[in-house]
A tleap script that builds the chain and sets N, CA, C and O, in Angstrom:
source leaprc.protein.ff14SB
mol = sequence {
  NMET LYS ALA GLU THR PHE VAL GLY LEU ASP
  VAL HIE LYS SER ILE VAL VAL ALA THR ALA
  VAL ASP GLN TRP GLY ASN ARG LEU ASN GLN
  THR ARG PHE GLY SER SER ASP SER GLU LEU
  ILE ALA TYR LEU ARG ARG LEU PRO GLY LYS
  THR ARG VAL ALA LEU GLU ALA THR THR VAL
  TRP GLU HIE PHE HIE ASP ALA ALA VAL THR
  ALA GLY ALA GLU VAL VAL LEU SER ASN PRO
  TYR LYS THR ARG LEU ILE ALA GLU ALA SER
  LEU LYS SER ASP LYS VAL ASP SER GLU ALA
  LEU ALA THR LEU LEU ARG LEU ARG ALA LEU
  PRO GLN ALA CTYR
}
set mol.1.N position { -10.660 -14.587 33.482 }
set mol.1.CA position { -9.437 -14.750 32.728 }
set mol.1.C position { -8.881 -13.368 32.382 }
set mol.1.O position { -9.598 -12.504 31.879 }
set mol.2.N position { -7.600 -13.178 32.658 }
set mol.2.CA position { -6.949 -11.911 32.351 }
set mol.2.C position { -6.742 -11.788 30.845 }
set mol.2.O position { -6.378 -12.754 30.174 }
set mol.3.N position { -6.978 -10.595 30.329 }
set mol.3.CA position { -6.848 -10.362 28.890 }
set mol.3.C position { -5.410 -10.564 28.426 }
set mol.3.O position { -4.456 -10.174 29.099 }
set mol.4.N position { -5.287 -11.183 27.262 }
set mol.4.CA position { -3.990 -11.334 26.609 }
set mol.4.C position { -4.099 -10.779 25.202 }
set mol.4.O position { -5.122 -10.933 24.535 }
set mol.5.N position { -3.045 -10.140 24.767 }
set mol.5.CA position { -2.971 -9.637 23.409 }
set mol.5.C position { -1.779 -10.293 22.729 }
set mol.5.O position { -0.687 -10.364 23.292 }
set mol.6.N position { -2.004 -10.769 21.513 }
set mol.6.CA position { -0.968 -11.429 20.726 }
set mol.6.C position { -0.650 -10.542 19.535 }
set mol.6.O position { -1.546 -10.139 18.794 }
set mol.7.N position { 0.622 -10.242 19.355 }
set mol.7.CA position { 1.048 -9.304 18.318 }
set mol.7.C position { 2.016 -9.993 17.370 }
set mol.7.O position { 2.978 -10.631 17.797 }
set mol.8.N position { 1.749 -9.856 16.083 }
set mol.8.CA position { 2.683 -10.294 15.057 }
set mol.8.C position { 3.356 -9.077 14.469 }
set mol.8.O position { 2.685 -8.133 14.051 }
set mol.9.N position { 4.669 -9.088 14.433 }
set mol.9.CA position { 5.430 -7.978 13.853 }
set mol.9.C position { 6.141 -8.456 12.599 }
set mol.9.O position { 6.971 -9.364 12.653 }
set mol.10.N position { 5.813 -7.843 11.475 }
set mol.10.CA position { 6.572 -8.083 10.252 }
set mol.10.C position { 7.550 -6.917 10.160 }
set mol.10.O position { 7.166 -5.798 9.823 }
set mol.11.N position { 8.806 -7.187 10.461 }
set mol.11.CA position { 9.788 -6.117 10.628 }
set mol.11.C position { 10.696 -5.983 9.414 }
set mol.11.O position { 11.087 -6.963 8.780 }
set mol.12.N position { 11.009 -4.747 9.125 }
set mol.12.CA position { 11.928 -4.397 8.048 }
set mol.12.C position { 12.887 -3.346 8.588 }
set mol.12.O position { 12.715 -2.862 9.707 }
set mol.13.N position { 13.866 -3.001 7.823 }
set mol.13.CA position { 14.872 -2.047 8.284 }
set mol.13.C position { 14.254 -0.700 8.671 }
set mol.13.O position { 14.658 -0.102 9.669 }
set mol.14.N position { 13.284 -0.220 7.898 }
set mol.14.CA position { 12.739 1.111 8.180 }
set mol.14.C position { 11.267 1.135 8.588 }
set mol.14.O position { 10.777 2.175 9.028 }
set mol.15.N position { 10.548 0.016 8.454 }
set mol.15.CA position { 9.133 -0.008 8.846 }
set mol.15.C position { 8.784 -1.313 9.558 }
set mol.15.O position { 9.469 -2.328 9.440 }
set mol.16.N position { 7.680 -1.230 10.304 }
set mol.16.CA position { 7.114 -2.389 10.991 }
set mol.16.C position { 5.632 -2.440 10.651 }
set mol.16.O position { 4.947 -1.418 10.693 }
set mol.17.N position { 5.135 -3.623 10.314 }
set mol.17.CA position { 3.696 -3.830 10.173 }
set mol.17.C position { 3.292 -4.724 11.333 }
set mol.17.O position { 3.828 -5.819 11.504 }
set mol.18.N position { 2.335 -4.244 12.133 }
set mol.18.CA position { 1.920 -4.961 13.337 }
set mol.18.C position { 0.443 -5.310 13.268 }
set mol.18.O position { -0.380 -4.511 12.821 }
set mol.19.N position { 0.119 -6.520 13.720 }
set mol.19.CA position { -1.269 -6.941 13.887 }
set mol.19.C position { -1.419 -7.456 15.305 }
set mol.19.O position { -0.630 -8.281 15.765 }
set mol.20.N position { -2.445 -6.959 16.000 }
set mol.20.CA position { -2.737 -7.407 17.360 }
set mol.20.C position { -4.085 -8.109 17.367 }
set mol.20.O position { -5.060 -7.609 16.808 }
set mol.21.N position { -4.131 -9.277 18.009 }
set mol.21.CA position { -5.382 -10.020 18.170 }
set mol.21.C position { -5.558 -10.354 19.651 }
set mol.21.O position { -4.587 -10.466 20.399 }
set mol.22.N position { -6.823 -10.510 20.058 }
set mol.22.CA position { -7.073 -10.897 21.445 }
set mol.22.C position { -7.042 -12.409 21.588 }
set mol.22.O position { -6.787 -13.118 20.614 }
set mol.23.N position { -7.298 -12.910 22.789 }
set mol.23.CA position { -7.179 -14.352 23.026 }
set mol.23.C position { -8.211 -15.173 22.278 }
set mol.23.O position { -8.077 -16.393 22.186 }
set mol.24.N position { -9.242 -14.527 21.740 }
set mol.24.CA position { -10.259 -15.238 20.950 }
set mol.24.C position { -10.007 -15.129 19.450 }
set mol.24.O position { -10.757 -15.692 18.653 }
set mol.25.N position { -8.964 -14.415 19.063 }
set mol.25.CA position { -8.623 -14.281 17.654 }
set mol.25.C position { -9.215 -13.069 16.969 }
set mol.25.O position { -9.065 -12.909 15.758 }
set mol.26.N position { -9.890 -12.208 17.723 }
set mol.26.CA position { -10.446 -10.986 17.140 }
set mol.26.C position { -9.326 -9.980 16.898 }
set mol.26.O position { -8.510 -9.722 17.783 }
set mol.27.N position { -9.293 -9.422 15.706 }
set mol.27.CA position { -8.263 -8.431 15.404 }
set mol.27.C position { -8.562 -7.146 16.169 }
set mol.27.O position { -9.650 -6.583 16.052 }
set mol.28.N position { -7.603 -6.697 16.940 }
set mol.28.CA position { -7.732 -5.447 17.678 }
set mol.28.C position { -7.285 -4.271 16.827 }
set mol.28.O position { -7.907 -3.208 16.843 }
set mol.29.N position { -6.209 -4.465 16.088 }
set mol.29.CA position { -5.736 -3.430 15.172 }
set mol.29.C position { -4.692 -4.005 14.235 }
set mol.29.O position { -4.133 -5.079 14.458 }
set mol.30.N position { -4.459 -3.257 13.194 }
set mol.30.CA position { -3.394 -3.579 12.245 }
set mol.30.C position { -2.852 -2.242 11.781 }
set mol.30.O position { -3.603 -1.402 11.286 }
set mol.31.N position { -1.552 -2.041 11.938 }
set mol.31.CA position { -0.988 -0.733 11.661 }
set mol.31.C position { 0.441 -0.854 11.150 }
set mol.31.O position { 1.063 -1.914 11.209 }
set mol.32.N position { 0.924 0.247 10.656 }
set mol.32.CA position { 2.290 0.338 10.135 }
set mol.32.C position { 2.937 1.560 10.776 }
set mol.32.O position { 2.312 2.615 10.882 }
set mol.33.N position { 4.185 1.416 11.201 }
set mol.33.CA position { 4.891 2.543 11.805 }
set mol.33.C position { 6.386 2.395 11.548 }
set mol.33.O position { 6.846 1.367 11.053 }
set mol.34.N position { 7.129 3.433 11.890 }
set mol.34.CA position { 8.573 3.421 11.694 }
set mol.34.C position { 9.250 2.423 12.618 }
set mol.34.O position { 8.642 1.938 13.572 }
set mol.35.N position { 10.491 2.123 12.337 }
set mol.35.CA position { 11.198 1.068 13.061 }
set mol.35.C position { 11.983 1.555 14.279 }
set mol.35.O position { 12.869 0.850 14.762 }
set mol.36.N position { 11.671 2.737 14.772 }
set mol.36.CA position { 12.395 3.229 15.948 }
set mol.36.C position { 11.909 2.531 17.218 }
set mol.36.O position { 10.771 2.068 17.296 }
set mol.37.N position { 12.791 2.469 18.199 }
set mol.37.CA position { 12.425 1.894 19.498 }
set mol.37.C position { 11.201 2.591 20.074 }
set mol.37.O position { 10.264 1.939 20.535 }
set mol.38.N position { 11.214 3.922 20.047 }
set mol.38.CA position { 10.133 4.681 20.683 }
set mol.38.C position { 8.774 4.396 20.049 }
set mol.38.O position { 7.768 4.342 20.756 }
set mol.39.N position { 8.727 4.215 18.735 }
set mol.39.CA position { 7.446 3.925 18.084 }
set mol.39.C position { 6.924 2.542 18.459 }
set mol.39.O position { 5.730 2.378 18.708 }
set mol.40.N position { 7.803 1.553 18.502 }
set mol.40.CA position { 7.379 0.205 18.878 }
set mol.40.C position { 6.952 0.160 20.340 }
set mol.40.O position { 5.928 -0.439 20.667 }
set mol.41.N position { 7.717 0.779 21.209 }
set mol.41.CA position { 7.375 0.796 22.634 }
set mol.41.C position { 6.026 1.476 22.850 }
set mol.41.O position { 5.186 0.960 23.588 }
set mol.42.N position { 5.811 2.622 22.218 }
set mol.42.CA position { 4.533 3.333 22.367 }
set mol.42.C position { 3.371 2.478 21.870 }
set mol.42.O position { 2.325 2.432 22.518 }
set mol.43.N position { 3.532 1.807 20.745 }
set mol.43.CA position { 2.477 0.939 20.205 }
set mol.43.C position { 2.145 -0.176 21.196 }
set mol.43.O position { 0.976 -0.392 21.518 }
set mol.44.N position { 3.153 -0.875 21.673 }
set mol.44.CA position { 2.920 -2.017 22.564 }
set mol.44.C position { 2.313 -1.593 23.897 }
set mol.44.O position { 1.490 -2.320 24.454 }
set mol.45.N position { 2.697 -0.454 24.408 }
set mol.45.CA position { 2.172 0.005 25.705 }
set mol.45.C position { 0.707 0.410 25.633 }
set mol.45.O position { 0.047 0.495 26.669 }
set mol.46.N position { 0.189 0.659 24.459 }
set mol.46.CA position { -1.235 1.006 24.303 }
set mol.46.C position { -2.142 -0.223 24.296 }
set mol.46.O position { -3.358 -0.087 24.426 }
set mol.47.N position { -1.580 -1.402 24.148 }
set mol.47.CA position { -2.387 -2.613 24.018 }
set mol.47.C position { -2.868 -3.112 25.379 }
set mol.47.O position { -2.181 -2.936 26.385 }
set mol.48.N position { -4.057 -3.740 25.412 }
set mol.48.CA position { -4.611 -4.203 26.688 }
set mol.48.C position { -4.001 -5.521 27.165 }
set mol.48.O position { -3.590 -6.358 26.361 }
set mol.49.N position { -3.952 -5.688 28.479 }
set mol.49.CA position { -3.572 -6.964 29.081 }
set mol.49.C position { -2.119 -7.331 28.872 }
set mol.49.O position { -1.291 -6.511 28.476 }
set mol.50.N position { -1.839 -8.589 29.151 }
set mol.50.CA position { -0.500 -9.139 28.940 }
set mol.50.C position { -0.247 -9.217 27.441 }
set mol.50.O position { -1.088 -9.716 26.692 }
set mol.51.N position { 0.897 -8.731 27.006 }
set mol.51.CA position { 1.203 -8.696 25.577 }
set mol.51.C position { 2.307 -9.693 25.245 }
set mol.51.O position { 3.371 -9.704 25.862 }
set mol.52.N position { 2.020 -10.524 24.255 }
set mol.52.CA position { 3.006 -11.477 23.729 }
set mol.52.C position { 3.264 -11.097 22.280 }
set mol.52.O position { 2.325 -10.847 21.524 }
set mol.53.N position { 4.517 -11.053 21.895 }
set mol.53.CA position { 4.921 -10.589 20.568 }
set mol.53.C position { 5.656 -11.701 19.830 }
set mol.53.O position { 6.512 -12.380 20.396 }
set mol.54.N position { 5.307 -11.875 18.559 }
set mol.54.CA position { 6.012 -12.812 17.684 }
set mol.54.C position { 6.696 -12.029 16.577 }
set mol.54.O position { 6.100 -11.147 15.958 }
set mol.55.N position { 7.955 -12.364 16.337 }
set mol.55.CA position { 8.651 -11.812 15.188 }
set mol.55.C position { 9.623 -12.848 14.671 }
set mol.55.O position { 10.118 -13.695 15.414 }
set mol.56.N position { 9.883 -12.760 13.388 }
set mol.56.CA position { 10.796 -13.720 12.768 }
set mol.56.C position { 12.241 -13.376 13.114 }
set mol.56.O position { 12.615 -12.207 13.206 }
set mol.57.N position { 13.033 -14.410 13.302 }
set mol.57.CA position { 14.455 -14.242 13.615 }
set mol.57.C position { 15.204 -13.934 12.324 }
set mol.57.O position { 15.843 -14.804 11.732 }
set mol.58.N position { 15.111 -12.682 11.906 }
set mol.58.CA position { 15.799 -12.231 10.698 }
set mol.58.C position { 17.005 -11.390 11.104 }
set mol.58.O position { 17.358 -11.342 12.282 }
set mol.59.N position { 17.626 -10.740 10.155 }
set mol.59.CA position { 18.857 -9.996 10.439 }
set mol.59.C position { 18.654 -8.804 11.372 }
set mol.59.O position { 19.630 -8.328 11.952 }
set mol.60.N position { 17.440 -8.307 11.540 }
set mol.60.CA position { 17.210 -7.122 12.377 }
set mol.60.C position { 16.414 -7.429 13.644 }
set mol.60.O position { 15.917 -6.500 14.281 }
set mol.61.N position { 16.277 -8.678 14.026 }
set mol.61.CA position { 15.383 -9.038 15.130 }
set mol.61.C position { 15.811 -8.503 16.491 }
set mol.61.O position { 14.947 -8.166 17.301 }
set mol.62.N position { 17.106 -8.410 16.774 }
set mol.62.CA position { 17.562 -8.033 18.119 }
set mol.62.C position { 17.059 -6.663 18.548 }
set mol.62.O position { 16.624 -6.483 19.685 }
set mol.63.N position { 17.118 -5.716 17.651 }
set mol.63.CA position { 16.650 -4.352 17.931 }
set mol.63.C position { 15.180 -4.366 18.346 }
set mol.63.O position { 14.808 -3.730 19.332 }
set mol.64.N position { 14.353 -5.080 17.605 }
set mol.64.CA position { 12.919 -5.126 17.894 }
set mol.64.C position { 12.630 -5.940 19.155 }
set mol.64.O position { 11.744 -5.585 19.933 }
set mol.65.N position { 13.356 -7.009 19.357 }
set mol.65.CA position { 13.220 -7.818 20.571 }
set mol.65.C position { 13.464 -6.953 21.804 }
set mol.65.O position { 12.655 -6.945 22.732 }
set mol.66.N position { 14.566 -6.233 21.812 }
set mol.66.CA position { 14.925 -5.422 22.971 }
set mol.66.C position { 13.897 -4.327 23.237 }
set mol.66.O position { 13.560 -4.070 24.393 }
set mol.67.N position { 13.398 -3.683 22.194 }
set mol.67.CA position { 12.386 -2.637 22.375 }
set mol.67.C position { 11.088 -3.223 22.929 }
set mol.67.O position { 10.462 -2.618 23.800 }
set mol.68.N position { 10.680 -4.386 22.440 }
set mol.68.CA position { 9.449 -5.021 22.925 }
set mol.68.C position { 9.585 -5.420 24.392 }
set mol.68.O position { 8.643 -5.255 25.167 }
set mol.69.N position { 10.733 -5.937 24.775 }
set mol.69.CA position { 10.969 -6.297 26.178 }
set mol.69.C position { 10.925 -5.044 27.051 }
set mol.69.O position { 10.372 -5.073 28.151 }
set mol.70.N position { 11.500 -3.953 26.571 }
set mol.70.CA position { 11.449 -2.686 27.297 }
set mol.70.C position { 10.005 -2.248 27.525 }
set mol.70.O position { 9.694 -1.655 28.558 }
set mol.71.N position { 9.127 -2.536 26.572 }
set mol.71.CA position { 7.708 -2.178 26.692 }
set mol.71.C position { 6.949 -3.127 27.618 }
set mol.71.O position { 5.768 -2.914 27.891 }
set mol.72.N position { 7.620 -4.174 28.102 }
set mol.72.CA position { 6.972 -5.112 29.009 }
set mol.72.C position { 6.362 -6.323 28.342 }
set mol.72.O position { 5.633 -7.079 28.984 }
set mol.73.N position { 6.642 -6.523 27.073 }
set mol.73.CA position { 6.070 -7.653 26.334 }
set mol.73.C position { 6.946 -8.894 26.464 }
set mol.73.O position { 8.157 -8.813 26.666 }
set mol.74.N position { 6.294 -10.036 26.341 }
set mol.74.CA position { 7.011 -11.306 26.217 }
set mol.74.C position { 7.247 -11.511 24.727 }
set mol.74.O position { 6.321 -11.350 23.933 }
set mol.75.N position { 8.456 -11.860 24.336 }
set mol.75.CA position { 8.793 -11.979 22.919 }
set mol.75.C position { 9.120 -13.426 22.571 }
set mol.75.O position { 9.861 -14.104 23.282 }
set mol.76.N position { 8.549 -13.879 21.457 }
set mol.76.CA position { 8.829 -15.211 20.932 }
set mol.76.C position { 9.393 -15.039 19.527 }
set mol.76.O position { 8.763 -14.415 18.673 }
set mol.77.N position { 10.569 -15.587 19.288 }
set mol.77.CA position { 11.182 -15.533 17.958 }
set mol.77.C position { 10.753 -16.748 17.164 }
set mol.77.O position { 10.809 -17.879 17.646 }
set mol.78.N position { 10.326 -16.497 15.945 }
set mol.78.CA position { 9.912 -17.621 15.104 }
set mol.78.C position { 11.011 -17.983 14.116 }
set mol.78.O position { 11.818 -17.146 13.711 }
set mol.79.N position { 11.013 -19.245 13.747 }
set mol.79.CA position { 11.915 -19.744 12.723 }
set mol.79.C position { 11.330 -19.317 11.376 }
set mol.79.O position { 10.274 -19.820 10.993 }
set mol.80.N position { 11.978 -18.412 10.647 }
set mol.80.CA position { 11.389 -17.874 9.422 }
set mol.80.C position { 11.071 -18.933 8.367 }
set mol.80.O position { 10.052 -18.839 7.682 }
set mol.81.N position { 11.916 -19.916 8.237 }
set mol.81.CA position { 11.688 -20.940 7.219 }
set mol.81.C position { 10.457 -21.773 7.558 }
set mol.81.O position { 9.598 -21.993 6.704 }
set mol.82.N position { 10.372 -22.230 8.793 }
set mol.82.CA position { 9.234 -23.060 9.191 }
set mol.82.C position { 7.938 -22.266 9.236 }
set mol.82.O position { 6.878 -22.796 8.900 }
set mol.83.N position { 8.005 -21.009 9.643 }
set mol.83.CA position { 6.807 -20.173 9.671 }
set mol.83.C position { 6.256 -19.997 8.263 }
set mol.83.O position { 5.043 -20.051 8.064 }
set mol.84.N position { 7.119 -19.792 7.301 }
set mol.84.CA position { 6.682 -19.639 5.908 }
set mol.84.C position { 5.967 -20.896 5.415 }
set mol.84.O position { 4.967 -20.804 4.703 }
set mol.85.N position { 6.473 -22.056 5.789 }
set mol.85.CA position { 5.848 -23.306 5.348 }
set mol.85.C position { 4.440 -23.457 5.912 }
set mol.85.O position { 3.544 -23.942 5.221 }
set mol.86.N position { 4.242 -23.046 7.160 }
set mol.86.CA position { 2.927 -23.170 7.792 }
set mol.86.C position { 1.962 -22.118 7.262 }
set mol.86.O position { 0.795 -22.414 7.005 }
set mol.87.N position { 2.441 -20.901 7.101 }
set mol.87.CA position { 1.560 -19.783 6.780 }
set mol.87.C position { 1.542 -19.428 5.300 }
set mol.87.O position { 1.164 -18.313 4.939 }
set mol.88.N position { 1.945 -20.356 4.438 }
set mol.88.CA position { 1.941 -20.084 3.003 }
set mol.88.C position { 0.569 -19.571 2.571 }
set mol.88.O position { -0.467 -20.148 2.903 }
set mol.89.N position { 0.594 -18.494 1.838 }
set mol.89.CA position { -0.659 -17.902 1.364 }
set mol.89.C position { -0.475 -17.473 -0.079 }
set mol.89.O position { 0.614 -17.079 -0.495 }
set mol.90.N position { -1.547 -17.556 -0.823 }
set mol.90.CA position { -1.464 -17.105 -2.210 }
set mol.90.C position { -1.352 -15.583 -2.254 }
set mol.90.O position { -0.732 -15.028 -3.162 }
set mol.91.N position { -1.950 -14.915 -1.276 }
set mol.91.CA position { -1.847 -13.469 -1.171 }
set mol.91.C position { -0.732 -13.168 -0.178 }
set mol.91.O position { -0.878 -13.436 1.014 }
set mol.92.N position { 0.354 -12.628 -0.644 }
set mol.92.CA position { 1.520 -12.394 0.195 }
set mol.92.C position { 1.681 -10.904 0.422 }
set mol.92.O position { 1.801 -10.136 -0.533 }
set mol.93.N position { 1.684 -10.491 1.676 }
set mol.93.CA position { 1.908 -9.088 1.998 }
set mol.93.C position { 2.389 -8.984 3.440 }
set mol.93.O position { 2.313 -9.949 4.201 }
set mol.94.N position { 2.880 -7.815 3.805 }
set mol.94.CA position { 3.329 -7.593 5.173 }
set mol.94.C position { 2.175 -7.742 6.159 }
set mol.94.O position { 2.361 -8.264 7.258 }
set mol.95.N position { 0.976 -7.281 5.769 }
set mol.95.CA position { -0.195 -7.404 6.646 }
set mol.95.C position { -0.552 -8.866 6.877 }
set mol.95.O position { -0.841 -9.267 8.004 }
set mol.96.N position { -0.531 -9.657 5.818 }
set mol.96.CA position { -0.825 -11.092 5.938 }
set mol.96.C position { 0.220 -11.756 6.832 }
set mol.96.O position { -0.125 -12.572 7.686 }
set mol.97.N position { 1.481 -11.416 6.642 }
set mol.97.CA position { 2.553 -12.002 7.453 }
set mol.97.C position { 2.392 -11.657 8.930 }
set mol.97.O position { 2.524 -12.529 9.789 }
set mol.98.N position { 2.107 -10.389 9.231 }
set mol.98.CA position { 1.985 -9.999 10.638 }
set mol.98.C position { 0.781 -10.668 11.291 }
set mol.98.O position { 0.848 -11.054 12.458 }
set mol.99.N position { -0.317 -10.808 10.555 }
set mol.99.CA position { -1.493 -11.478 11.119 }
set mol.99.C position { -1.233 -12.973 11.318 }
set mol.99.O position { -1.679 -13.554 12.307 }
set mol.100.N position { -0.518 -13.592 10.388 }
set mol.100.CA position { -0.181 -15.012 10.529 }
set mol.100.C position { 0.689 -15.236 11.766 }
set mol.100.O position { 0.480 -16.203 12.498 }
set mol.101.N position { 1.653 -14.361 12.004 }
set mol.101.CA position { 2.503 -14.490 13.189 }
set mol.101.C position { 1.683 -14.371 14.472 }
set mol.101.O position { 1.865 -15.155 15.404 }
set mol.102.N position { 0.776 -13.384 14.519 }
set mol.102.CA position { -0.064 -13.205 15.710 }
set mol.102.C position { -0.953 -14.420 15.940 }
set mol.102.O position { -1.100 -14.883 17.071 }
set mol.103.N position { -1.542 -14.929 14.874 }
set mol.103.CA position { -2.443 -16.079 14.987 }
set mol.103.C position { -1.698 -17.341 15.403 }
set mol.103.O position { -2.161 -18.069 16.281 }
set mol.104.N position { -0.561 -17.607 14.791 }
set mol.104.CA position { 0.232 -18.782 15.169 }
set mol.104.C position { 0.687 -18.700 16.626 }
set mol.104.O position { 0.713 -19.710 17.329 }
set mol.105.N position { 1.042 -17.510 17.073 }
set mol.105.CA position { 1.435 -17.331 18.472 }
set mol.105.C position { 0.250 -17.615 19.393 }
set mol.105.O position { 0.394 -18.314 20.396 }
set mol.106.N position { -0.913 -17.076 19.053 }
set mol.106.CA position { -2.119 -17.286 19.870 }
set mol.106.C position { -2.479 -18.757 19.968 }
set mol.106.O position { -2.890 -19.233 21.026 }
set mol.107.N position { -2.326 -19.471 18.873 }
set mol.107.CA position { -2.672 -20.896 18.832 }
set mol.107.C position { -1.558 -21.797 19.374 }
set mol.107.O position { -1.689 -23.021 19.384 }
set mol.108.N position { -0.475 -21.185 19.818 }
set mol.108.CA position { 0.698 -21.925 20.304 }
set mol.108.C position { 1.246 -22.866 19.227 }
set mol.108.O position { 1.692 -23.977 19.517 }
set mol.109.N position { 1.201 -22.395 17.985 }
set mol.109.CA position { 1.659 -23.187 16.842 }
set mol.109.C position { 2.837 -22.522 16.128 }
set mol.109.O position { 3.209 -22.926 15.026 }
set mol.110.N position { 3.412 -21.518 16.751 }
set mol.110.CA position { 4.508 -20.778 16.129 }
set mol.110.C position { 5.805 -21.578 16.230 }
set mol.110.O position { 6.245 -21.898 17.334 }
set mol.111.N position { 6.425 -21.906 15.088 }
set mol.111.CA position { 7.712 -22.615 15.138 }
set mol.111.C position { 8.785 -21.667 15.670 }
set mol.111.O position { 9.085 -20.649 15.046 }
set mol.112.N position { 9.350 -21.999 16.801 }
set mol.112.CA position { 10.290 -21.092 17.447 }
set mol.112.C position { 11.721 -21.289 16.971 }
set mol.112.O position { 12.137 -22.387 16.603 }
set mol.113.N position { 12.456 -20.185 16.994 }
set mol.113.CA position { 13.897 -20.203 16.728 }
set mol.113.C position { 14.587 -20.248 18.081 }
set mol.113.O position { 14.149 -19.595 19.028 }
set mol.114.N position { 15.640 -20.999 18.173 }
set mol.114.CA position { 16.343 -21.129 19.454 }
set mol.114.C position { 17.759 -20.661 19.341 }
set mol.114.O position { 18.501 -20.697 20.322 }
savepdb mol mol.pdb
quit
């Protein structure tokens, strides 16, 4: 089986929090970086195997979508309202959000935005 990496991006205007997990759910890394195209592309290109990225369809999603596609990743947009309902957590943080997105994508349970 070819390796797959699932990435959850919690995106903001000036920063991104990313969590990458493998196909078995093991966390490969969790990091924070600036919101420039070059930083996102460099991060995604370092990951092993086929990369699938989940991000919420918020006001800034297009910029991140385009950069991820440039890096060769498959991008899935999530419905922010439905994702929140599924991934409700008592501990709320950007790290928790990015990991929830990666996990929901891996499990094929991510509510998609169309």
